[in-house]
N, C-alpha and C positions, 0 to 999 in steps of 0.2 A: 504494500500500500504506500502511496506517495506521502512524503513528508513536506509540509510547508513551513517556512520560517519567515517571521517578520522581525527584523533586527533594527532597532531604532537607536540612533546615536545623536546626542546633542554636543556640538563642538563648543569648546571654551571660546569666549569672545576673542575675536582676532585670529582664530585658527581655522576658520571655515574653509578657506581656499586650500590650505595645506592638507587638511583632512580629506577634502574632496579629491585632491590629486592622489593621495595614498589609496583611497577607496577605488578610484578609477583604474589604478594599476593592477588590481587583482581580478577585475571583471573578465578579461579575455582568457587568462589561464584557467579561471574557474569554469567558464563555459565549456572548456575542452575536457573537463574531468568526467570520468565515468559516472553516470547516474545523475548528472546535473541537467535538469529540465529547464529551469529558469533561474536567472541570477541578475536582478535588475536593481540599479541604484536610483533612488528618488530623493528629491528634496521637498520640503514643505514650502509651498508658495508664500505662506504667511510668516514663516520663520526660517530664514536662510541658515540658521545654525543647526537645523534638524535634518538629518539624513536617515533614510529608511531603505534597507535592502529587503526586497521581496524575492524569496528563493523557493524553489521547488526541487525536491530530490526524489529519486525513485525509491530509496530506502533509507532507513536510519543508518545502516552500515555505510552507504555512500556519503552521507553527511558526516559521519564520524571520520571517514578517510579524508574528506575535504578539510576538516578542522586540523588535521595533522600535516597538511601539505606545507612545503617550504614557503610558498608565497603567502599563505595565511598566517603561519607562525611569524614571518617577517612583519606582516601587517600588525599583528598583535603587539609586537615590540615597538614598531614605529609610531603607533598612535598613543603610546603611553604619554600622559601629560597633556594631550590635546582634547580629551573627551571629558565633558562635565557630567554626563549621564548616559547610561546605556540600558537597554532592555531587550532581551531576546525571547521571542515567543515561538515555541515549537508546537505546530498545529497539525492535526490529523483530520482529514475530510471524513465526515460522517455519511 
């Protein structure tokens, strides 16, 4: 069964452009991963500090592998200190 993820991040003031650049760098390699159905970055039109990834994966195993990839591990390190708030929702279609 497919897994959907909604990952919300609020950038610290003044770090919006830097955070967006870092997020954009992981999109293409992620879309090439086994099991990735959708991996799209959005921003809130009313709050440019808010970024939302909407993801869909074929399985939890595929998502788990994604989180261990080099590009995602690098992203986790690179965004340290740039994010004010984050929330990850792991959803399953009923």
